[in-house]
N, C-alpha and C positions, 0 to 999 in steps of 0.2 A: 390536910384538906382545908381550904378556906371556903366556908359556906357563904352563899349569897347574902344571908342574913347579916353577916359580919361587915359587908361592904355597902349594903343598900342604905338609901335615905329612908328612915322609918316614918310612919305617920302619913301615909299617902293621902293626898287630898283628891277627892273625886267630885265630879259635877253631874247633875242629872241631865239626861238627854233633852229634857224639856226646858232647861235653863238657856238663857241667851248667851251668845258669844261675848256680849258686853260684860255679863256677870263673870264669865270664864276669865276674861282679861283682867278684871278687877281682883279675882281670886289669885291669879298668877302674880300680879303685882304685889298684893298683900303678903303672899307667902314666898315671894322671890323664887318662883319655879317657872319652867318653860313648857310644861305639859300637864294635862289633867286627864286621867282615865274617865270615861263617860259611863255612868250607870244607867240602866234601863229606866229606873224610876218606879218600879213596881214594888219597892220596899225591900228588895233583896240585894244581893251583892253581885248580880250579873252585870258584867262589863260588856258594853256594846261597841266600844271604840275608844279612841284617844284623840284629844284635840291639843294642838300645840300652838305656841305663840306665833309661829310662822304661818300656820293655817289661818289664823285670825287676820294677819296682815296680808298675806298673798292671796289666799283663796276667798276671803270675805271682803275686806276693805278695798284692796286693789282691784277686785273684780266688780266693784260698785255696789256691793251689798251693805246694808246697815246692820252692824253687829248687835244693835238693840232689837232687831226685828227677826233675826234668824237664830236657830237653836244649835246647841252643841251637837245634838243628835244628827242634824243635817250635815254637819261638817266633820263628824267623827270619822277617823280613818280605820275602817274595818275593825274586826274583833281584835282587841289587844292581845299580844303574845304575852304569856306569863310563865313563871316557874315557881315551884315551891321554895320556901325560904331555906330549906335544908340542902338544896342542890349545890354542888361544887361550882365555884366561880368559872372554871373552864367549861363546864356544861352550859352555863349562862352565856359565855362568849360564843360557844358553838351555836346556840339557839339564836342569839342576836345576829351573828354572822349570816346564818342561813336565811333569816327573815329580813336581813339588811335593815336593821333598826338600831337606833341609838339609845332607846329607853326600853326597859323591860319591867313589867309589873311583877311584883313579888307577892306570893300568896302564902297563907298558912291556913290549912283546912278549908281551902277554897275562898277565903276572904282576902281582899287586897290589904297588905300591911306595909308595903313600901315600894320603892322604885329603885332599880339600879340603872345608872346612866353611864354614858360614855365617859364622863368626867370621873366617875367612881372607878372605872376600869383603868383610867390613866394613872390614878394614884396607886393602884394595887398591882398592876401587871408590870413585868419587866418591859423596858422600852421596845425591844424587838417584837415581843408578842403583842403589845398594844399597837404598834405600827402595822403589823399584819392584820389585826382586827380592823383598823381604820381603812386600810386598802380594800379589804373584803366588803365592808359596808358602803364605802363611798365610790367604789369603782363604777364606771359607766355600766348601765344596764343594757 
């Protein structure tokens, strides 16, 4: 059994719901990542959403909003789906497929500790299983 912990990108970076999308974009550039889980900002580890580089470009900038004036919380996409770090990679694939998502927050004892992304699965899964995953996630809704 391969645990999600063995495939995830550790050291997840998060942003507060009250931070601007401009700050989110700068964090993504600095850390070479495409998504940030969004924390509520109450001092805990509660995640209230996830914001992606695509959200910033398509939903913010292309829609005429100023990323320096809107917050990550305003553009966060629902409560992020997560799994515990000990979960088997095939369970993570099932969860991601059902939720039709390309990134999954990994937790240990409720705290975010990493992210498993589509690219991590591409390196770990046999080609036919990865192809099936992509079809399930990307198929027309």
